[in-house]
C-alpha positions in Angstrom: -2.4 38.9 52.7 -4.9 41.6 53.8 -3.8 44.9 55.1 -5.8 47.3 57.3 -4.7 50.8 58.0 -6.1 52.8 60.8 -5.3 55.6 63.2 -6.1 58.7 61.0 -8.1 61.6 62.2 -8.1 65.4 62.7 -5.0 66.9 64.3 -3.7 70.5 64.6 -0.6 71.6 62.9 2.5 70.9 65.0 0.8 67.9 66.5 1.5 64.1 66.3 -0.3 61.1 65.1 0.4 57.4 64.8 -0.9 55.2 62.1 -1.1 51.5 62.2 -1.2 48.8 59.5 -2.2 45.3 60.5 -1.4 42.5 58.2 -3.4 39.3 58.3 -2.9 36.1 56.3 0.5 34.9 55.1 3.2 37.4 55.6 6.8 36.7 54.5 9.8 38.1 56.3 11.3 38.9 52.9 8.6 41.5 52.2 8.9 45.2 52.6 6.0 47.2 53.9 5.4 50.8 52.7 3.3 53.8 53.6 2.0 56.0 50.8 -0.3 59.0 50.9 -2.6 60.7 48.5 -3.5 64.3 49.1 -6.4 66.2 47.5 -5.9 66.4 43.8 -2.5 64.8 44.0 -0.8 61.6 42.9 -0.2 58.9 45.4 3.3 59.3 46.7 5.7 57.1 48.7 6.3 58.1 52.4 8.3 55.4 54.1 9.2 51.7 54.0 10.5 49.0 56.3 11.8 45.5 55.6 10.1 42.9 57.8 13.2 40.8 58.4 15.8 43.4 59.2 13.8 46.5 60.2 15.8 48.5 57.6 13.9 51.7 56.9 13.9 54.3 54.1 12.0 57.5 53.7 10.8 60.1 51.2 12.9 63.3 51.5 9.7 65.4 52.1 9.0 63.8 55.5 12.5 62.7 56.6 13.1 63.7 60.2 9.4 64.1 61.1 8.0 60.6 60.4 9.3 57.3 61.7 8.3 53.9 60.4 8.5 50.9 62.7 7.2 47.4 63.1 6.0 44.8 65.6 6.7 41.5 63.9 4.8 39.5 66.5 1.7 41.5 65.8 2.3 41.7 62.1 1.8 45.4 62.4 3.6 48.4 60.9 3.4 51.9 62.4 4.0 55.4 61.1 4.7 57.9 63.8 4.2 61.4 62.5 5.5 64.5 64.3 5.4 68.2 63.7 2.5 67.7 61.3 1.8 70.3 58.7 -1.4 71.0 56.7 0.3 69.7 53.6 0.5 66.3 55.3 -3.3 66.1 54.9 -4.0 63.0 52.8 -5.3 59.5 52.8 -2.6 57.2 54.0 -2.2 53.7 52.6 0.0 50.8 53.6 1.2 48.3 51.1 3.4 45.3 50.7 6.1 44.5 48.1 8.7 41.9 47.4 11.0 44.5 45.9 13.9 45.9 47.9 13.6 49.6 49.0 10.7 50.1 46.6 9.3 53.6 46.3 7.1 53.3 43.2 3.4 52.5 43.5 3.5 49.8 40.9 6.1 47.9 42.8 3.6 47.1 45.6 1.1 44.2 45.1 -1.1 44.5 48.2 -2.8 47.6 49.6 -4.9 48.5 52.6 -8.0 50.6 52.4 -6.4 53.9 53.5 -7.0 56.1 56.5 -7.7 59.8 56.3 -5.4 62.2 58.2 -6.4 65.9 58.2 -4.1 68.5 59.6 -5.7 71.8 60.5 -3.8 75.1 60.5 
C-alpha cells in the first residue's frame, strides 16, 4: 500500500483545516489508519485512528473534541478535520496503516505517508 497525505498549509489560530490521506494499492478492511504528527524538536506522536471496516475511532487526549477522523471507503481516503487550531498544533502530519487494534504507538504502524506540513500562526 502507498499512502499520500495532503491538505496542510498555513492557518490562523482558531481556524480549521482538513487533511486527507489517500491509500493506493491493496487495502484491507481489517486495517486501522492513523494520523500522527511531529512538531519542531518533538517526537512523533499519535493523533487519531480509525478502523476501515467499522469506522470505529480513537483519539489522543490532547486533541479530543477538536479533531475528527473519518473515512471514505469508496475513495480509500481518510480525513482529519481539525478545528480551533492552536499554534502548538504546528507539525508535520503523517498518515499510517496498521493491522493492530487501536494502535497508538509509532512502531505498530507498517506503512507511512510522506507527511504534510501544518503551520498555525498566532
